[in-house]
C-alpha positions as CSV (number, residue, x, y, z in Angstrom):
1,M,15.1,17.5,6.6
2,T,11.7,17.2,5.1
3,E,8.6,17.4,7.3
4,D,8.2,13.6,6.9
5,E,11.7,13.0,8.1
6,I,11.2,15.4,11.1
7,H,7.9,13.6,11.9
8,L,9.5,10.1,11.8
9,T,12.4,11.3,14.0
10,V,10.0,12.8,16.5
11,C,8.1,9.5,16.6
12,D,11.4,7.7,17.3
13,H,12.1,10.1,20.2
14,L,8.7,9.6,21.7
15,R,8.9,5.8,21.4
16,Q,12.4,5.6,22.8
17,R,12.5,8.5,25.3
18,G,8.8,9.1,26.2
19,H,7.7,8.5,29.7
20,S,6.0,5.1,30.2
21,D,2.7,6.9,31.1
22,L,2.9,9.2,28.1
23,L,0.0,8.9,25.7
24,W,0.6,10.3,22.2
25,W,-0.7,10.0,18.7
26,H,-0.8,11.5,15.3
27,T,-4.2,12.4,13.8
28,A,-4.0,11.7,10.0
29,N,-5.8,14.8,8.8
30,E,-3.5,15.3,5.7
31,G,-4.2,13.9,2.3
32,K,-6.5,14.7,-0.6
33,R,-10.2,13.9,-0.4
34,T,-13.1,14.6,-2.6
35,P,-15.5,17.2,-1.3
36,R,-18.0,14.5,-0.4
37,Q,-15.4,12.6,1.6
38,G,-14.3,15.8,3.4
39,A,-17.9,16.7,4.2
40,A,-18.6,13.2,5.6
41,L,-15.4,13.3,7.7
42,K,-16.4,16.7,9.1
43,L,-19.8,15.4,10.1
44,R,-18.0,12.6,12.0
45,G,-15.9,15.2,13.9
46,L,-12.8,15.8,11.7
47,L,-11.2,19.0,12.8
48,P,-9.0,20.9,10.3
49,G,-5.6,22.0,11.5
50,V,-5.2,19.4,14.3
51,S,-1.5,19.4,15.2
52,D,0.9,16.6,14.1
53,F,1.2,15.2,17.6
54,I,-1.2,15.3,20.5
55,C,0.3,14.2,23.8
56,V,-1.2,13.6,27.2
57,H,0.9,13.4,30.3
58,G,0.4,14.2,34.0
59,G,-3.1,15.4,33.5
60,E,-2.1,17.9,30.8
61,I,-2.5,17.9,27.0
62,F,0.0,19.1,24.5
63,A,-0.2,19.9,20.8
64,L,3.0,19.9,18.6
65,E,2.8,21.1,15.0
66,L,5.9,20.4,13.0
67,K,7.2,22.5,10.2
68,R,10.5,22.4,8.3
69,H,12.5,25.6,8.5
70,Q,11.0,28.5,6.6
71,K,7.5,26.9,6.2
72,A,4.6,28.7,7.8
73,P,1.6,27.0,9.5
74,T,-1.8,27.2,7.9
75,E,-4.5,29.4,9.4
76,A,-6.3,26.2,10.5
77,Q,-3.2,25.0,12.3
78,L,-2.8,28.3,14.1
79,E,-6.5,28.3,15.0
80,F,-6.1,24.8,16.5
81,I,-3.1,25.8,18.6
82,S,-5.0,28.9,19.8
83,R,-8.0,26.8,20.8
84,M,-5.8,24.3,22.6
85,R,-4.3,27.0,24.7
86,T,-7.7,28.6,25.3
87,A,-8.9,25.2,26.5
88,G,-6.1,25.1,29.1
89,G,-3.6,22.9,27.1
90,H,-0.2,23.7,25.6
91,G,0.4,24.2,21.9
92,V,3.5,25.0,19.8
93,V,4.5,25.2,16.2
94,A,8.1,23.9,16.0
95,Q,10.3,25.0,13.1
96,G,12.7,22.0,12.4
97,L,13.8,19.0,14.4
98,D,15.8,20.9,17.0
99,Q,12.9,23.0,18.1
100,A,10.6,20.0,18.2
101,I,12.9,18.0,20.4
102,A,13.6,21.0,22.6
103,C,9.8,21.5,23.0
104,L,9.3,17.8,24.0
105,E,12.1,18.2,26.5
106,G,10.8,21.5,27.9
107,W,7.4,19.9,28.4
108,R,9.1,17.0,30.2
109,L,7.4,14.5,27.9
110,V,10.7,12.6,27.2
111,R,13.5,11.4,29.5
112,G,16.9,13.1,29.4
113,N,18.2,15.9,27.2
114,T,19.9,15.9,23.9
115,I,22.1,18.9,24.8
């Protein structure tokens, strides 16, 4: 699976299996920008490395970074996960769809188990 396919499948799981009081979103940080556009976005609070999914449930915050197998996270992505944990949240880099779904289930953000 490509990262895009993993991402869309995780979206489907969150929409179909996510708890009714689960708040989640994807921050669209990816994409090419001119240096001027990048600087303007950073002035407005853009944070490099924000995880693919941010979820809030039961008073806790979770960050899930998706990677296809064998692909490593960037330094900025690892820094974001570290800062999330330091701030009291949860953060994980999931390698592939199975790890991503297992993480969501382990965090109890979705109903039921796929196993």
